[in-house]
C-alpha positions in Angstrom: -21.3 153.1 207.3 -18.5 155.9 207.6 -16.1 153.5 207.1 -17.3 152.2 203.8 -18.3 155.8 202.4 -14.7 156.8 203.2 -13.3 153.7 201.5 -15.5 154.1 198.3 -14.2 157.9 198.2 -10.8 156.9 198.5 -11.4 154.4 195.4 -13.1 156.6 193.7 -9.7 159.5 193.8 -7.7 156.3 192.9 -9.3 155.2 190.0 -9.7 158.7 188.5 -5.7 159.1 189.1 -5.4 156.3 187.5 -7.1 157.2 184.4 -5.5 160.4 184.0 -2.0 158.6 183.8 -3.2 156.0 181.5 -4.4 159.0 179.3 -0.8 160.6 179.4 0.7 156.8 178.7 2.2 155.8 175.1 3.5 153.1 173.8 6.5 153.5 172.0 8.1 151.0 169.4 11.6 152.5 168.2 14.2 149.6 168.8 16.8 152.2 170.2 14.4 152.5 173.2 15.1 149.2 174.2 19.1 149.8 174.1 21.1 151.0 176.6 20.9 155.1 176.7 24.1 155.2 178.3 26.2 153.7 175.2 27.6 156.3 173.1 26.8 154.6 170.0 22.8 154.5 170.6 23.0 158.4 171.6 25.0 159.0 168.5 21.9 157.1 166.6 19.4 158.9 168.4 20.7 162.1 167.2 21.5 161.1 164.0 17.8 159.8 163.9 16.4 163.3 165.2 18.2 165.5 163.3 19.1 163.8 159.9 16.4 160.9 159.1 13.1 161.5 157.5 11.4 159.1 159.7 7.7 160.8 158.7 8.6 159.6 154.9 7.4 157.0 153.2 8.8 155.6 149.8 6.2 154.2 147.3 8.1 151.9 144.7 6.3 151.0 141.7 7.8 148.1 139.2 6.9 147.1 136.5 7.5 143.3 135.0 8.2 144.2 131.1 7.4 147.4 129.9 8.9 150.9 130.6 7.4 153.2 133.4 6.9 156.8 131.3 7.5 160.1 133.2 3.6 160.9 132.1 2.6 158.1 133.9 4.3 158.8 137.2 3.0 162.4 136.6 -0.4 161.6 136.6 -0.2 159.1 139.7 1.7 162.0 141.5 -1.3 164.6 140.6 -3.9 161.7 141.7 -1.9 161.2 145.3 -1.9 165.1 146.0 -5.5 165.1 145.4 -6.2 162.0 147.4 -3.7 162.6 150.0 -3.6 166.3 150.7 -2.4 168.1 152.1 0.5 165.4 152.0 3.7 166.3 149.8 4.7 164.0 147.2 8.1 163.4 145.1 9.1 162.0 142.2 12.0 163.6 141.3 14.5 166.2 142.7 13.3 168.9 143.8 15.9 171.2 142.3 14.7 169.6 139.1 10.8 170.9 139.8 12.4 174.1 141.1 15.5 175.1 140.0 15.1 178.5 141.9 15.9 176.3 145.4 19.4 175.7 144.1 20.5 178.8 145.1 19.3 178.6 149.2 20.3 174.8 149.2 24.1 176.2 147.4 24.0 179.1 150.6 23.5 176.0 153.5 26.3 173.9 151.9 28.8 176.8 152.4 27.1 178.0 155.4 28.2 174.4 156.9 31.2 174.3 155.2 34.4 173.2 156.8 35.8 177.1 158.0 39.4 176.6 155.8 37.5 176.1 152.9 35.1 179.4 153.9 38.4 181.6 154.6 40.0 180.5 151.3 37.0 181.7 149.2 36.7 184.6 151.1 40.5 185.5 150.9 39.6 185.0 146.8 37.0 187.6 146.9 37.7 190.0 149.0 41.4 190.8 147.3 40.6 192.7 144.3 44.0 191.3 142.8 42.9 187.5 143.5 39.7 188.2 142.2 40.6 190.3 139.1 43.3 187.2 138.5 40.1 184.4 138.9 38.1 186.3 136.3 41.4 186.0 133.4 41.8 182.4 134.6 37.8 182.2 134.1 37.9 183.6 130.9 40.8 181.9 129.3 39.5 178.4 130.6 36.1 179.3 128.8 37.5 180.0 125.3 40.4 177.0 125.5 37.9 173.9 127.5 37.1 170.8 125.4 34.7 170.0 128.3 31.8 171.6 127.4 30.0 170.9 131.0 33.4 172.6 132.5 33.3 175.7 130.5 29.4 176.0 131.2 29.3 175.7 134.9 32.7 178.3 134.6 30.6 181.0 132.5 27.4 181.0 134.9 30.2 180.4 138.1 33.2 182.7 137.3 33.4 183.3 141.4 34.1 179.8 142.3 30.8 179.0 144.2 30.5 175.8 142.7 34.1 174.7 143.7 33.0 173.1 146.9 33.7 169.4 147.3 30.0 168.4 148.4 28.7 170.2 144.9 30.8 167.7 143.2 29.5 164.5 144.8 26.2 166.1 143.9 26.8 166.8 139.9 28.6 163.4 140.0 25.6 161.5 141.4 22.6 160.6 139.5 20.0 161.5 141.9 17.6 159.5 139.8 14.4 158.3 141.3 14.4 155.7 138.5 16.1 152.7 137.7 18.3 152.1 134.6 15.5 149.8 132.6 13.3 152.7 133.5 11.1 149.9 134.9 11.1 150.7 138.6 10.2 154.3 140.1 10.1 155.3 143.8 8.3 158.3 145.2 8.7 159.7 148.4 5.5 160.7 150.4 6.1 162.6 153.5 3.3 162.4 156.6 1.7 166.2 156.7 0.7 165.0 160.5 3.9 164.0 162.3 3.5 161.6 165.0 5.2 158.6 166.7 1.9 156.7 167.0 1.8 153.2 165.5 -1.7 153.4 165.3 -2.1 156.6 163.4 0.4 155.5 160.7 -1.3 152.2 160.8 -4.4 154.1 159.3 -2.2 156.6 157.3 -0.6 153.6 155.6 -4.1 152.3 154.6 -4.9 155.5 153.2 -2.0 155.8 150.9 -2.8 152.1 149.4 -6.3 152.7 148.9 -5.1 155.6 147.0 -2.8 153.7 144.7 -5.1 151.2 144.4 -7.5 153.8 143.0 -5.3 155.3 140.3 -6.5 153.5 136.9 -3.2 153.0 136.1 -1.9 150.6 138.2 -4.5 147.5 136.3 -3.7 149.3 133.6 0.1 149.2 133.3 0.2 146.0 135.0 2.1 147.7 137.8 3.4 146.6 141.4 4.0 148.5 144.2 5.4 148.5 147.4 5.9 150.6 151.0 9.0 151.2 153.0 10.1 154.0 155.1 9.8 155.2 159.0 6.4 155.1 159.3 5.8 151.4 157.5 8.5 149.9 160.1 7.0 151.9 162.9 3.7 150.6 162.0 4.7 146.6 161.3 6.8 146.8 164.3 4.3 148.0 166.5 1.3 146.2 165.0 3.0 142.9 165.3 4.1 143.5 169.1 0.8 144.3 169.8 -0.4 141.0 168.8 2.2 139.2 170.2 1.8 140.7 173.5 -1.9 140.7 173.3 -2.0 137.0 172.7 0.6 136.0 175.4 -1.6 137.9 178.0 -5.3 136.6 176.1 -3.9 133.4 176.5 -2.5 133.8 179.9 -5.7 135.0 181.2 -7.7 131.6 179.3 -5.6 129.4 181.1 -5.5 130.8 184.6 -9.2 131.4 184.3 -9.4 127.8 183.5 -7.3 126.4 186.2 -8.9 128.6 189.0 -12.6 127.5 187.7 -11.0 124.2 188.0 -9.8 124.5 191.6 -12.6 127.0 193.0 -15.4 125.8 190.9 -17.4 129.0 191.7 -18.2 131.0 188.1 -18.8 133.8 191.0 -15.4 134.0 192.1 -14.1 133.8 189.0 -15.9 137.0 187.7 -15.0 138.7 191.2 -11.3 137.9 191.0 -11.7 139.0 187.1 -12.9 142.3 187.9 -10.4 142.7 191.0 -7.6 141.8 188.6 -8.6 144.4 186.2 -8.8 147.2 188.8 -5.0 146.3 189.6 -3.9 146.5 186.3 -5.9 149.9 185.4 -3.9 151.2 189.0 -1.0 149.7 187.6 -0.8 151.3 184.2 -2.1 154.7 185.7 0.9 154.8 187.9 2.8 153.9 185.2 2.0 156.8 183.1 2.9 158.6 185.5 6.1 157.3 186.1 7.4 156.4 182.6 5.0 158.6 180.8 6.4 156.4 177.4 6.2 152.2 177.8 7.7 150.3 175.2 5.8 147.6 174.1 8.5 144.8 175.1 8.0 145.8 179.1 4.1 145.4 178.3 4.6 141.5 178.9 4.2 142.6 182.5 0.5 141.9 182.5 1.2 138.1 181.7 4.0 138.0 184.6 1.4 140.2 187.0 -1.6 137.7 186.1 0.0 134.9 187.2 1.3 136.2 190.6 -1.9 138.5 191.7 -4.4 135.6 191.0 -2.5 134.0 193.7 -3.2 135.8 196.3 -6.8 135.5 195.5 -6.8 132.0 195.4 -5.1 132.3 198.8 -7.8 134.4 200.5 -10.5 132.1 199.1 -8.9 128.7 200.4 -8.4 130.5 203.7 -12.3 131.3 203.6 -13.0 128.1 203.9 -11.4 127.9 207.3 -14.9 129.0 209.0 -13.4 132.7 209.8 -16.4 134.6 210.7 -15.7 138.0 209.4 -13.9 139.9 206.5 -11.5 141.4 209.1 -10.7 138.8 211.2 -9.9 136.9 207.6 -7.5 140.0 206.7 -5.7 140.1 209.7 -5.3 136.4 209.4 -3.6 136.0 205.7 -2.1 139.9 205.5 1.0 139.3 207.1 1.6 136.6 204.5 0.6 138.0 200.9 2.5 141.3 202.0 5.6 139.4 202.8 5.2 137.5 199.4 4.5 140.5 197.4 7.5 142.3 199.0 9.8 139.9 198.6 8.5 139.3 195.0 8.6 142.7 194.4 12.6 143.0 195.6 13.5 140.6 193.1 11.9 142.3 190.2 12.6 145.8 191.6 16.0 144.9 191.1 15.5 144.6 187.1 15.2 148.7 187.6 18.7 148.8 187.6 19.1 147.3 184.1 20.5 149.4 181.4 17.8 148.4 178.9 15.3 150.5 179.0 12.4 147.7 178.4 13.8 145.6 180.9 13.9 148.7 183.5 10.3 149.3 182.9 9.2 145.6 182.8 10.4 145.1 186.6 9.5 148.8 187.8 5.7 147.4 186.7 5.7 144.5 188.0 7.0 146.0 191.2 4.1 148.7 190.7 1.7 145.9 189.7 2.6 143.3 192.6 2.3 145.6 195.8 -0.9 147.3 194.0 -2.4 143.7 193.3 -1.4 142.7 197.0 -3.4 145.8 198.3 -6.5 145.2 196.0 -6.8 141.4 197.0 -6.8 142.0 200.7 -8.9 144.7 200.8 -11.7 144.1 198.4 -11.9 140.1 198.4 -12.2 139.4 202.0 -15.7 141.5 201.8 -17.1 139.6 198.5 -15.6 136.1 199.1 -18.7 135.7 201.7 -21.0 136.0 198.6 -19.1 133.4 196.8 -18.3 130.8 199.3 -15.8 128.1 197.9 -16.7 124.7 197.6 -14.0 122.1 199.0 -12.2 120.3 195.8 -10.6 116.8 197.6 -10.5 114.9 194.2 -9.1 117.5 192.1 -6.1 118.1 194.5 -5.3 114.3 194.6 -1.8 113.2 192.8 -2.4 111.8 189.2 -0.3 108.7 190.2 -2.3 105.7 192.1 1.6 103.7 192.7 4.7 105.2 193.9 6.6 103.3 191.2 4.7 104.9 188.5 5.7 108.3 189.6 9.2 107.5 190.3 9.3 106.2 186.6 8.0 109.1 185.2 10.5 111.6 187.0 13.3 109.3 186.2 12.4 108.9 182.6 12.4 112.7 182.3 15.4 113.1 184.2 17.1 111.0 181.6 15.5 112.5 178.8 17.2 116.0 180.0 20.6 114.5 180.5 20.5 112.7 176.9 19.5 116.3 175.2 22.1 117.9 177.1 24.7 115.2 176.0 24.0 115.5 172.5 23.2 119.4 172.1 25.0 120.7 174.8 24.4 123.8 177.2 22.5 126.6 175.8 24.7 129.9 174.2 24.4 133.0 176.0 24.3 136.1 173.9 25.2 139.3 174.8 25.1 141.5 171.8 22.4 143.2 170.3 21.8 140.6 167.3 18.6 139.6 169.2 17.2 142.9 169.4 
């Protein structure tokens, strides 16, 4: 009785530890997290994305089939979106057009990060009285004699030459327009007021944006079509797509494994028991994964399908060995523990080598399978021998008989498959192996 109470206390502590780890676990969809972090190109992309890209901004594209989209309609839509999506920031034209007072701050920031040589040249011109006086005379002459109205106007407002920075020239030469040349397409930028990397939250936020756009009467009245793009859209679509792929694979694997187990063991009680033990194995594995990795790329979540097929084998071995008449759970556990532990250890070593990979997704996949195999073997050995007596197996004689009654038929099938494989290789050739990132 004391031994059983101690086992229950240990199990509860492990479950609490796993639940806390599971709460710490996050799933990432950033494709850069799959690539090797040691590559300089990947590291530079991460730095660029962190400091320069606005991954929390959604671009809303409006298109009209025939007529132009007028400024008044866009302003009405922007007011509608700002009301519905408050406190989200909606931009439909250059911020300098909306608030010209920001130009001074922007110009100061440009000069702040200007090349040192340009800053020294400007400082020398401003701090030298003779050079400054010569500059003023030059500007006055330019204003009097220039035939370029834009140039003379800029010189009059900027006699000291702050606007002569190369970036300012590129800025003034560009249109910086949020509309197409024919005015039939417009872009609006919507900033996420609550930045996050959780793709589930991005899905909810994008649904709010789409609903807000659909609720604007002008969409139907003007016959406009809309589309969304940007970091949150990419994150939501990739995340949900990968989640559906993985969950579909895991579900199909679970159904197939369950049907095969039921076919061999022919006992629903055993199927329920092993399903609960598999669930416990996954809980502990993901809990430890939360403590070890913190964030898992969705590619690595495919470990579940692999682990499901491996750990269930331990349960089948225990169930088949219990038919031999072993009296107590302890005797059954001592009989089968060496084989299961060695099987788990050798397989875990093979998958554990994947943790040496430079690809984060592959490294996490190997680590999770390694943890899951050891966890699954321990869970099956600890609990299943005690439960299997309540769900005795039925001997399955006909189910394990070979499907071919004559050796000639079986040899013909095997020989036909070999000829088919040789024919495919002869016609199609061996498969190519790609070592590039194109698959990502």
